[in-house]
Backbone bond lengths (Angstrom), bond angles and torsions (degrees), N, CA, C in turn:
res aa  C-N    CA-C-N  psi(-1)  N-CA   C-N-CA  omega(-1)  CA-C   N-CA-C  phi
1 M - - - 1.405 - - 1.535 110.48 -
2 G 1.430 115.99 -40.31 1.415 119.87 -176.01 1.511 113.65 -60.54
3 F 1.321 117.37 -38.70 1.490 122.50 178.53 1.491 110.21 -61.51
4 F 1.368 118.44 -54.82 1.441 121.97 -177.03 1.552 111.42 -64.84
5 S 1.341 114.50 -33.51 1.486 118.09 178.69 1.499 109.39 -67.38
6 S 1.317 115.05 -36.20 1.486 117.61 178.66 1.546 110.51 -65.30
7 I 1.378 118.92 -45.29 1.407 122.78 175.82 1.477 111.71 -57.87
8 F 1.336 115.56 -44.01 1.532 113.95 -176.69 1.536 110.21 -72.05
9 N 1.285 121.62 -32.70 1.453 123.83 175.39 1.467 111.68 -63.24
10 K 1.356 115.09 -39.03 1.525 119.00 -179.89 1.495 108.01 -67.76
11 Q 1.307 120.69 -46.96 1.440 123.47 177.27 1.561 112.12 -56.84
12 E 1.283 111.39 -43.66 1.528 116.53 -178.99 1.576 110.01 -63.65
13 R 1.362 115.51 -41.17 1.410 120.36 -178.02 1.537 108.54 -65.64
14 A 1.334 114.94 -39.92 1.523 121.32 -179.53 1.584 110.39 -64.55
15 E 1.344 112.79 -39.12 1.511 117.99 -177.62 1.554 107.30 -71.91
16 R 1.302 114.90 -37.27 1.527 115.04 179.77 1.548 109.34 -70.39
17 S 1.303 118.39 -36.45 1.479 121.74 178.46 1.508 106.83 -66.90
18 F 1.302 122.71 -42.51 1.514 123.92 -179.83 1.531 105.37 -60.78
19 D 1.298 117.60 -51.62 1.523 119.69 -172.00 1.575 107.45 -60.02
20 R 1.397 116.31 -43.67 1.480 120.24 -179.03 1.505 109.34 -57.04
21 N 1.345 114.58 -51.20 1.502 118.65 -177.46 1.510 112.76 -66.58
22 L 1.309 117.76 -34.77 1.413 121.71 -179.36 1.626 108.94 -68.30
23 R 1.284 114.21 -39.76 1.535 119.72 177.69 1.508 106.08 -63.22
24 A 1.364 118.07 -43.09 1.514 117.45 -176.65 1.469 110.43 -65.94
25 A 1.390 116.34 -39.90 1.487 122.40 -173.64 1.518 111.39 -65.21
26 L 1.355 111.68 -28.58 1.491 119.37 -171.75 1.544 111.98 -108.96
27 N 1.296 118.95 15.90 1.390 121.31 -177.12 1.535 109.72 -101.77
28 K 1.249 117.67 109.78 1.559 118.62 -171.03 1.495 111.98 -76.92
29 R 1.343 119.19 -7.32 1.467 121.44 -176.02 1.544 114.06 -104.89
30 V 1.292 118.35 -11.26 1.483 122.97 179.29 1.546 110.42 -72.05
31 Q 1.311 114.30 167.76 1.477 117.60 177.11 1.535 109.26 -66.83
32 P 1.353 120.85 148.67 1.422 123.79 -177.26 1.526 110.04 -56.65
33 E 1.357 115.89 -36.58 1.505 118.46 -172.73 1.553 105.43 -68.32
34 E 1.269 120.73 -34.61 1.471 118.93 -179.14 1.506 110.53 -73.95
35 R 1.321 121.16 -35.92 1.385 125.72 178.06 1.601 108.46 -68.80
36 W 1.380 115.93 -43.00 1.479 115.34 175.09 1.462 114.26 -57.92
37 A 1.370 119.40 -38.51 1.391 123.67 -179.25 1.502 109.42 -59.62
38 G 1.332 117.18 -45.53 1.480 125.19 -178.01 1.483 107.86 -62.38
39 L 1.399 118.99 -47.39 1.424 120.11 179.56 1.494 114.34 -61.56
40 H 1.377 118.62 -42.87 1.422 118.78 177.12 1.449 115.26 -63.25
41 T 1.431 119.82 -34.58 1.398 121.05 177.04 1.561 110.70 -65.54
42 L 1.326 115.06 -40.24 1.482 116.87 178.93 1.533 110.50 -64.32
43 R 1.334 120.58 -37.99 1.346 128.44 175.91 1.609 110.73 -57.22
44 D 1.278 111.68 -47.69 1.403 119.69 -176.13 1.574 115.08 -70.22
45 L 1.324 110.62 -32.27 1.530 116.45 172.05 1.512 114.02 -68.34
46 G 1.299 119.23 -47.23 1.423 124.61 172.56 1.476 114.23 62.79
47 T 1.367 117.06 17.31 1.429 119.37 171.36 1.587 114.48 -71.47
48 P 1.381 118.80 166.64 1.465 114.08 175.07 1.535 111.40 -59.21
49 E 1.351 117.92 -40.55 1.472 121.55 178.86 1.578 110.96 -57.21
50 A 1.336 112.11 -43.73 1.455 116.60 -177.28 1.522 111.62 -70.43
51 I 1.350 117.76 -38.12 1.446 122.69 174.18 1.604 112.05 -56.59
52 Y 1.339 110.45 -48.67 1.459 115.66 -179.50 1.547 112.33 -65.25
53 G 1.367 113.76 -35.18 1.491 117.38 172.76 1.476 112.72 -60.71
54 L 1.298 119.88 -42.48 1.450 123.11 179.27 1.587 109.09 -61.73
55 L 1.400 116.93 -41.27 1.446 117.52 179.96 1.508 109.65 -64.64
56 R 1.333 118.93 -30.20 1.436 119.16 -177.46 1.520 110.90 -65.31
57 R 1.337 120.68 -15.37 1.417 124.14 173.85 1.561 115.05 -56.98
58 F 1.384 111.92 -21.23 1.481 119.26 177.83 1.473 112.10 -80.71
59 T 1.325 120.88 6.58 1.464 122.20 -170.06 1.565 109.57 -103.93
60 F 1.271 116.80 -0.91 1.518 114.86 -178.44 1.497 110.92 -153.27
61 L 1.335 115.29 162.25 1.487 124.16 176.42 1.521 108.61 -101.54
62 A 1.334 113.60 127.20 1.500 119.42 -179.66 1.525 108.58 -69.60
63 E 1.364 114.50 142.85 1.437 120.03 174.98 1.537 110.90 -110.78
64 G 1.329 116.36 171.28 1.390 117.34 174.24 1.523 113.22 87.97
65 K 1.333 115.93 -153.59 1.522 122.43 -175.14 1.474 112.77 -53.92
66 G 1.335 112.62 129.82 1.441 118.96 179.44 1.507 117.88 87.37
67 G 1.245 115.87 -22.55 1.515 125.03 166.91 1.578 107.25 53.50
68 L 1.380 117.48 -135.42 1.436 122.99 -173.38 1.508 110.90 -64.70
69 V 1.398 118.03 -28.45 1.419 114.73 -177.12 1.459 112.40 -70.68
70 T 1.307 116.66 -41.20 1.455 125.40 176.28 1.568 110.55 -61.52
71 D 1.330 112.97 -43.26 1.513 117.68 176.20 1.513 114.16 -60.45
72 E 1.341 113.88 -43.10 1.533 117.26 177.00 1.476 111.20 -65.12
73 E 1.347 117.29 -43.86 1.454 118.10 -179.61 1.446 113.01 -57.62
74 E 1.326 118.84 -45.96 1.442 124.56 -178.49 1.568 111.18 -61.52
75 K 1.337 115.30 -42.62 1.436 118.39 -179.00 1.502 112.65 -70.80
76 N 1.368 116.58 -35.56 1.450 121.01 174.06 1.527 111.10 -61.00
77 W 1.294 114.13 -44.33 1.460 120.59 179.73 1.551 111.35 -60.93
78 V 1.391 114.28 -47.10 1.470 118.58 177.83 1.513 109.48 -56.77
79 F 1.307 113.95 -46.88 1.520 120.89 -178.68 1.575 107.14 -51.34
80 Q 1.310 117.85 -52.83 1.419 121.81 -172.16 1.570 107.92 -67.72
81 V 1.304 120.51 -36.76 1.458 121.19 177.96 1.535 111.62 -66.30
82 I 1.278 116.28 -43.44 1.517 118.57 175.05 1.490 113.58 -61.36
83 L 1.319 115.72 -34.69 1.423 119.82 -178.06 1.572 109.99 -71.54
84 E 1.412 112.86 -36.14 1.481 115.98 172.20 1.513 115.40 -67.40
85 F 1.243 118.99 -27.19 1.458 121.18 174.24 1.572 113.92 -62.88
86 G 1.408 108.89 -32.18 1.515 113.93 177.33 1.407 116.53 69.28
87 P 1.327 120.93 -143.49 1.478 125.55 179.39 1.463 115.70 -56.80
88 K 1.323 119.15 -28.52 1.452 125.30 172.87 1.451 112.93 -48.10
89 A 1.375 118.99 -36.61 1.511 124.11 -176.07 1.470 113.34 -86.21
90 L 1.336 121.30 -7.58 1.442 122.25 -174.29 1.511 117.21 -55.08
91 P 1.336 115.92 -44.68 1.513 118.74 178.35 1.451 113.99 -58.06
92 E 1.401 116.10 -41.64 1.446 122.62 -176.50 1.511 110.59 -75.98
93 L 1.378 117.53 -32.41 1.486 119.64 174.13 1.510 111.57 -62.40
94 E 1.364 118.96 -46.25 1.415 121.67 179.13 1.461 110.23 -64.41
95 E 1.354 120.27 -45.17 1.450 117.12 176.75 1.463 114.97 -61.19
96 F 1.324 119.41 -37.42 1.495 124.91 178.17 1.613 111.19 -62.83
97 V 1.334 111.10 -47.08 1.496 115.63 -178.38 1.566 111.94 -63.35
98 L 1.314 116.78 -35.03 1.469 120.72 -178.58 1.512 114.60 -86.17
99 S 1.355 116.28 -12.03 1.511 121.16 -178.89 1.508 107.64 -87.94
100 K 1.302 111.06 169.10 1.497 118.60 170.61 1.545 110.49 -130.42
101 E 1.318 112.98 96.52 1.394 119.01 -175.05 1.565 107.89 -88.43
102 G 1.301 116.28 155.53 1.443 118.84 170.13 1.524 111.70 91.26
103 P 1.327 119.35 -176.52 1.418 124.13 -176.90 1.563 110.51 -73.26
104 A 1.376 113.34 150.01 1.513 120.01 179.17 1.545 109.31 -67.74
105 V 1.328 117.53 -34.26 1.444 123.66 -178.96 1.473 110.14 -94.23
106 N 1.326 116.39 134.07 1.536 122.05 -177.22 1.500 111.61 51.88
107 P 1.316 121.11 50.28 1.433 123.42 -179.42 1.547 111.78 -68.05
108 T 1.337 115.83 145.38 1.494 119.46 176.80 1.495 110.24 -122.62
109 H 1.316 117.51 16.74 1.451 122.63 178.27 1.473 107.90 -69.41
110 S 1.327 117.83 98.79 1.456 118.33 178.62 1.536 110.92 -99.24
111 I 1.272 114.01 132.57 1.491 125.08 179.33 1.570 112.24 -100.55
112 S 1.256 118.29 -0.87 1.439 123.10 -174.82 1.546 109.30 -59.42
113 Q 1.335 117.44 -50.54 1.445 125.35 179.95 1.552 107.46 -61.68
114 A 1.272 118.63 -46.34 1.448 120.05 -175.37 1.556 114.85 -68.32
115 L 1.341 112.36 -27.45 1.506 115.67 175.82 1.534 107.98 -74.82
116 Q 1.268 114.97 -38.99 1.539 117.28 177.20 1.550 111.76 -63.19
117 L 1.335 113.50 -41.80 1.479 117.95 178.96 1.548 111.04 -66.16
118 F 1.233 122.01 -40.67 1.461 128.64 174.62 1.489 109.06 -56.14
119 R 1.348 116.11 -49.98 1.470 119.60 -178.43 1.577 109.58 -66.07
120 M 1.323 117.63 -41.91 1.428 118.63 -175.73 1.541 111.39 -69.31
121 I 1.353 117.97 -39.95 1.427 121.26 179.68 1.546 111.14 -62.75
122 H 1.339 115.35 -41.05 1.428 123.33 175.23 1.516 114.74 -73.46
123 R 1.376 114.71 -0.22 1.459 119.66 -177.61 1.560 114.29 50.94
124 D 1.227 114.16 45.15 1.508 122.95 175.82 1.476 113.23 68.19
125 A 1.311 121.02 18.97 1.473 122.41 179.14 1.511 108.70 -64.35
126 A 1.345 116.04 131.23 1.578 120.69 -169.91 1.531 109.32 -73.56
127 D 1.384 118.78 -42.33 1.471 120.77 -167.41 1.558 111.49 -63.77
128 P 1.358 116.31 -50.91 1.464 116.82 -177.88 1.505 114.03 -65.05
129 M 1.331 115.05 -33.34 1.408 120.99 174.73 1.504 114.38 -63.85
130 F 1.370 112.88 -44.76 1.486 117.64 179.27 1.515 110.14 -64.26
131 E 1.311 120.26 -41.80 1.418 125.41 179.74 1.534 114.07 -58.60
132 L 1.320 111.95 -45.04 1.537 118.91 175.81 1.514 111.21 -64.31
133 L 1.368 117.30 -45.41 1.434 122.18 -178.59 1.543 111.09 -64.52
134 K 1.344 113.79 -41.07 1.467 116.50 179.94 1.557 110.48 -62.00
135 K 1.252 118.54 -42.67 1.504 124.46 176.38 1.560 110.39 -59.99
136 L 1.324 114.07 -44.23 1.455 121.94 -178.46 1.569 110.48 -65.25
137 I 1.313 116.60 -44.96 1.415 120.71 -177.21 1.621 108.45 -68.91
138 D 1.345 115.42 -44.11 1.506 119.86 175.85 1.604 112.23 -57.45
139 A 1.336 114.21 -32.93 1.481 115.93 178.07 1.496 113.39 -84.63
140 N 1.353 121.63 -6.25 1.365 124.09 -179.38 1.557 107.67 -129.96
141 E 1.300 113.46 73.68 1.514 119.16 -171.53 1.574 108.36 -77.03
142 P 1.368 115.23 157.61 1.503 117.00 173.50 1.468 108.98 -59.14
143 G 1.294 114.44 150.12 1.472 123.12 -178.49 1.525 112.05 151.13
144 Y 1.296 112.12 -169.09 1.473 114.68 -179.68 1.565 111.93 -88.26
145 E 1.287 117.47 133.34 1.455 124.78 169.09 1.509 110.42 -140.61
146 R 1.321 117.30 136.15 1.388 121.13 -179.78 1.542 109.79 -59.64
147 E 1.388 116.42 -45.71 1.420 122.13 -179.92 1.553 111.21 -118.33
148 P 1.315 116.46 95.91 1.561 118.33 -178.29 1.435 116.38 -80.93
149 L 1.426 120.50 30.55 1.420 122.04 -175.26 1.520 112.15 -58.81
150 R 1.327 116.06 -40.93 1.432 117.41 -175.32 1.555 112.02 -62.93
151 K 1.306 117.39 -43.96 1.461 123.37 178.32 1.591 110.41 -63.02
152 E 1.315 115.21 -38.28 1.449 117.61 177.33 1.569 108.96 -61.53
153 E 1.249 118.18 -44.44 1.441 122.84 179.76 1.524 113.37 -65.82
154 I 1.310 115.61 -35.75 1.500 120.92 179.15 1.550 104.88 -65.49
155 L 1.331 120.15 -49.51 1.451 125.74 -174.53 1.517 108.84 -64.75
156 A 1.367 116.53 -42.68 1.449 119.28 -175.74 1.555 109.68 -68.00
157 F 1.348 118.05 -34.69 1.421 118.73 178.62 1.543 109.74 -72.87
158 C 1.350 116.81 -42.53 1.485 119.45 -175.83 1.561 110.55 -73.79
159 K 1.274 120.08 -12.30 1.484 121.42 174.67 1.621 108.73 -69.62
160 D 1.298 111.41 -34.01 1.511 114.68 175.84 1.470 117.48 -94.14
161 W 1.384 114.17 -27.69 1.511 118.54 176.40 1.517 108.15 -99.89
162 V 1.308 114.77 92.90 1.463 122.86 -174.50 1.520 111.06 -92.49
163 D 1.386 113.44 106.07 1.490 119.80 174.23 1.461 104.74 -122.41
164 P 1.351 116.87 121.06 1.553 118.80 -178.01 1.503 113.33 -56.64
165 R 1.306 120.66 -22.82 1.442 119.70 177.16 1.472 115.45 -67.98
166 L 1.344 117.07 -18.21 1.438 121.33 -177.77 1.535 114.05 -84.11
167 A 1.359 118.06 -18.90 1.405 122.09 -170.08 1.616 110.80 -59.43
168 P 1.315 120.02 -47.21 1.473 118.64 175.72 1.527 116.05 -62.22
169 L 1.250 116.65 -26.64 1.431 122.34 -179.71 1.527 110.34 -80.57
170 L 1.303 117.80 -37.38 1.456 122.86 177.92 1.482 113.09 -74.98
171 A 1.365 118.72 -28.35 1.432 120.72 -179.55 1.603 112.87 -60.40
172 G 1.237 112.87 -22.43 1.510 116.62 175.65 1.492 114.91 -60.35
173 Y 1.334 116.32 -26.02 1.474 120.95 -177.57 1.545 109.80 -76.75
174 L 1.320 120.01 -9.01 1.432 122.52 172.17 1.552 112.36 -67.53
175 E 1.396 113.09 -13.44 1.491 119.38 178.66 1.520 109.07 -105.69
176 D 1.239 118.86 9.87 1.553 118.58 -177.20 1.506 108.57 -68.69
177 A 1.336 113.87 156.02 1.387 122.85 -177.28 1.536 113.88 -72.40
178 N 1.369 112.82 -24.46 1.495 118.62 -178.65 1.480 113.28 -90.48
179 E 1.281 118.29 129.02 1.494 124.47 -175.52 1.535 111.02 -62.78
180 T 1.331 116.77 -40.38 1.463 119.96 177.57 1.480 113.33 -60.73
181 I 1.301 118.03 -43.70 1.445 126.92 178.87 1.619 108.51 -59.22
182 R 1.292 113.94 -47.16 1.519 119.34 178.53 1.474 109.17 -59.56
183 Y 1.372 116.84 -46.57 1.496 119.57 -178.44 1.485 108.20 -62.52
184 M 1.337 119.37 -49.24 1.500 118.79 178.05 1.438 115.09 -57.87
185 A 1.332 115.91 -36.28 1.506 119.91 176.57 1.455 111.47 -61.68
186 V 1.342 119.39 -41.70 1.458 125.52 179.05 1.551 107.49 -62.02
187 E 1.273 119.97 -48.22 1.485 127.55 -176.57 1.566 106.92 -64.57
188 C 1.327 116.30 -40.20 1.443 118.56 -178.85 1.466 110.93 -70.85
189 L 1.330 122.51 -44.02 1.418 124.13 -176.91 1.508 114.12 -69.56
190 F 1.271 116.04 -31.40 1.529 117.58 174.74 1.566 108.08 -61.04
191 R 1.337 117.56 -30.39 1.461 119.30 175.71 1.468 115.55 -64.47
192 Y 1.376 112.82 -31.05 1.441 119.00 -176.09 1.523 111.36 -79.28
193 D 1.252 118.89 -20.61 1.495 121.72 168.84 1.551 114.25 59.91
194 D 1.364 113.38 37.32 1.496 122.48 -173.53 1.540 105.82 -113.65
195 E 1.350 113.46 85.77 1.471 117.35 -179.28 1.515 114.54 -60.66
196 S 1.318 117.81 -39.92 1.474 122.86 -176.26 1.544 109.92 -60.85
197 T 1.356 116.16 -39.71 1.457 120.75 179.66 1.467 117.54 -84.18
198 C 1.366 112.38 -37.84 1.493 115.60 -169.54 1.582 114.18 -97.32
199 R 1.274 119.52 -24.16 1.432 122.77 -169.07 1.498 112.52 -57.22
200 E 1.376 118.22 -53.64 1.464 117.48 -176.55 1.438 113.82 -70.48
201 P 1.347 122.51 -46.72 1.545 120.18 175.88 1.477 112.99 -51.73
202 M 1.381 116.13 -38.00 1.468 117.26 175.63 1.495 115.32 -69.56
203 L 1.296 117.57 -39.48 1.492 121.74 -177.20 1.506 108.38 -68.99
204 K 1.272 118.44 -25.72 1.518 120.80 177.84 1.424 112.15 -67.15
205 L 1.287 121.34 -16.42 1.501 125.62 175.21 1.502 111.29 -67.00
206 F 1.300 119.42 -17.81 1.422 126.44 -179.93 1.562 112.48 -87.39
207 L 1.353 117.15 -13.08 1.423 120.11 -179.62 1.570 111.78 -64.26
208 P 1.269 120.21 150.39 1.487 122.69 -172.78 1.558 111.05 -59.08
209 E 1.294 115.59 -35.69 1.463 120.95 -174.27 1.575 112.96 -67.04
210 H 1.317 112.97 -17.83 1.496 117.38 -177.71 1.569 110.58 -82.91
211 D 1.316 117.50 -29.38 1.429 123.48 -176.46 1.523 111.60 39.98
212 E 1.334 111.82 57.37 1.478 122.02 -171.39 1.561 112.80 -73.83
213 S 1.325 114.20 159.54 1.500 118.97 179.89 1.501 111.74 -71.40
214 L 1.387 114.46 159.07 1.421 119.95 179.25 1.577 111.31 -63.39
215 R 1.383 113.47 -41.25 1.458 112.97 -177.84 1.497 115.78 -68.98
216 I 1.339 117.53 -25.20 1.425 119.58 174.43 1.506 111.65 -69.72
217 H 1.343 110.89 -49.45 1.558 117.31 179.26 1.564 110.54 -58.78
218 N 1.270 116.78 -42.39 1.461 118.68 175.75 1.513 115.47 -64.64
219 R 1.302 115.09 -37.69 1.475 119.88 177.28 1.514 112.38 -67.85
220 L 1.347 115.88 -37.34 1.482 121.63 177.35 1.529 109.87 -67.44
221 V 1.295 118.64 -43.58 1.457 119.96 -179.54 1.508 109.07 -62.60
222 Q 1.376 118.51 -45.40 1.444 123.97 -179.81 1.530 109.43 -59.11
223 G 1.374 114.94 -44.51 1.489 118.87 -172.80 1.534 109.00 -72.54
224 F 1.312 120.00 -39.47 1.451 120.51 -179.11 1.555 108.65 -68.42
225 C 1.343 117.62 -28.97 1.422 117.82 178.74 1.547 107.71 -72.71
226 E 1.329 117.65 -46.54 1.506 117.52 179.58 1.463 114.06 -63.93
227 K 1.326 117.55 -31.14 1.524 119.95 -175.56 1.469 110.88 -87.56
228 G 1.361 117.40 -24.76 1.456 119.49 -175.23 1.479 114.71 76.19
229 W 1.391 113.89 24.82 1.464 117.71 179.71 1.470 114.03 -75.73
230 S 1.250 119.08 153.66 1.447 124.80 -179.27 1.497 117.06 -80.42
231 L 1.303 117.95 139.10 1.495 124.04 177.62 1.555 111.21 -92.11
232 K 1.279 117.23 9.38 1.471 122.15 -170.72 1.519 109.60 -48.90
233 G 1.302 112.22 125.85 1.503 119.53 177.34 1.508 114.87 90.19
234 Y 1.439 115.26 -9.86 1.411 119.20 -173.55 1.572 110.58 -130.46
235 R 1.277 117.31 2.92 1.355 121.42 -174.61 1.583 118.02 -50.35
236 S 1.334 109.35 -46.24 1.457 117.83 178.72 1.513 112.92 -64.57
237 F 1.296 117.22 -24.01 1.498 118.15 177.79 1.467 113.95 -88.73
238 V 1.329 117.05 -24.45 1.441 122.82 -176.03 1.562 109.69 -83.27
239 E 1.383 114.75 -42.36 1.538 121.92 -171.43 1.479 111.81 -51.61
240 P 1.353 120.61 -44.53 1.457 117.49 -176.26 1.509 115.57 -66.33
241 H 1.336 116.89 -17.29 1.455 118.81 179.93 1.461 112.65 -97.67
242 M 1.331 119.85 6.89 1.414 123.07 175.98 1.556 112.97 -90.47
243 N 1.305 116.24 149.10 1.409 124.36 176.61 1.582 105.25 -81.22
244 A 1.293 116.85 105.09 1.562 120.32 -173.81 1.521 111.22 -64.07
245 D 1.313 120.66 -18.97 1.416 125.47 178.23 1.541 113.24 -76.03
246 E 1.444 110.89 -26.19 1.527 116.91 -175.23 1.480 112.94 -109.35
247 Y 1.321 120.40 -30.29 1.482 116.98 -170.63 1.557 106.43 -129.89
248 Q 1.363 114.54 156.51 1.413 119.38 166.90 1.575 110.07 -143.68
249 I 1.272 116.31 160.88 1.469 119.01 -178.96 1.503 110.24 -107.44
250 L 1.350 115.96 128.02 1.470 120.57 -175.54 1.602 104.72 -85.12
251 R 1.355 110.44 176.24 1.458 120.33 -173.78 1.568 110.03 -64.61
252 G 1.333 114.44 -26.78 1.480 113.95 179.33 1.566 113.06 -87.05
253 D 1.308 115.78 14.41 1.509 121.82 175.95 1.457 110.71 68.99
254 T 1.299 116.76 34.84 1.571 116.47 172.49 1.528 104.79 -117.61
255 I 1.340 112.11 153.66 1.429 120.78 179.17 1.554 112.27 -91.19
256 V 1.323 118.80 135.12 1.429 121.99 175.66 1.547 106.85 -132.73
257 K 1.322 114.12 152.85 1.474 119.69 175.01 1.492 110.60 -78.10
258 K 1.289 120.18 141.95 1.418 126.12 177.30 1.521 110.29 -71.04
259 K 1.318 118.67 146.92 1.448 118.80 178.54 1.567 109.70 -63.53
260 G 1.317 110.65 134.64 1.505 115.52 177.72 1.606 111.25 88.52
261 A 1.320 117.69 -5.70 1.459 119.13 -178.26 1.457 109.86 -85.74
């Protein structure tokens, strides 16, 4: 009994130590020195639970001494540590990206760093990145959300990570309840340069039932002009939203800038 009791007590002490260091690493109000000690212990442990704990450092802003400078330093350090773990950290990165840590109101769970880490560890391989983004988009459907931070981060990442397979999935955000998300979707999809997929969902934003914002209409007119995409079927809806001194529509239903505009 003494042998097994010793093993049990050792495991129990290890679990208590891990919990103590995890709490310190994720406490935004403790002194930076205490939080650093917790983060270093998690790094040294290197277990899946410790790696996930390190990733949770991206879910809050540190308060107190050092302010935003200390917060950024800690997050940059965690980023480099996860990068050094390499493929070992991939399961925890995916779990972290697809989870929603922290409060539902005013969330600060940022996945931007985790998406970049996933991309870098996979050395820009397209297929694993597509599979993760597909799961992420499926889990964050268009609709009303009080805090659309997650959708903003998805669209910001996809604006730089251009994979043609994502265009039909991202087009759904043109129907989101949040105007900023719709605008970001327009910006993102113009980067994809896929007229067959994006043209009609974008032009539908000119229909009367959408009651779309001025900045979205202006960006669409500018984008369709730059891309040379056709307005076929929607000319009568688009024309009233154009600046007549700047743009005109040719017979082929494409927008061009007027000379001197």
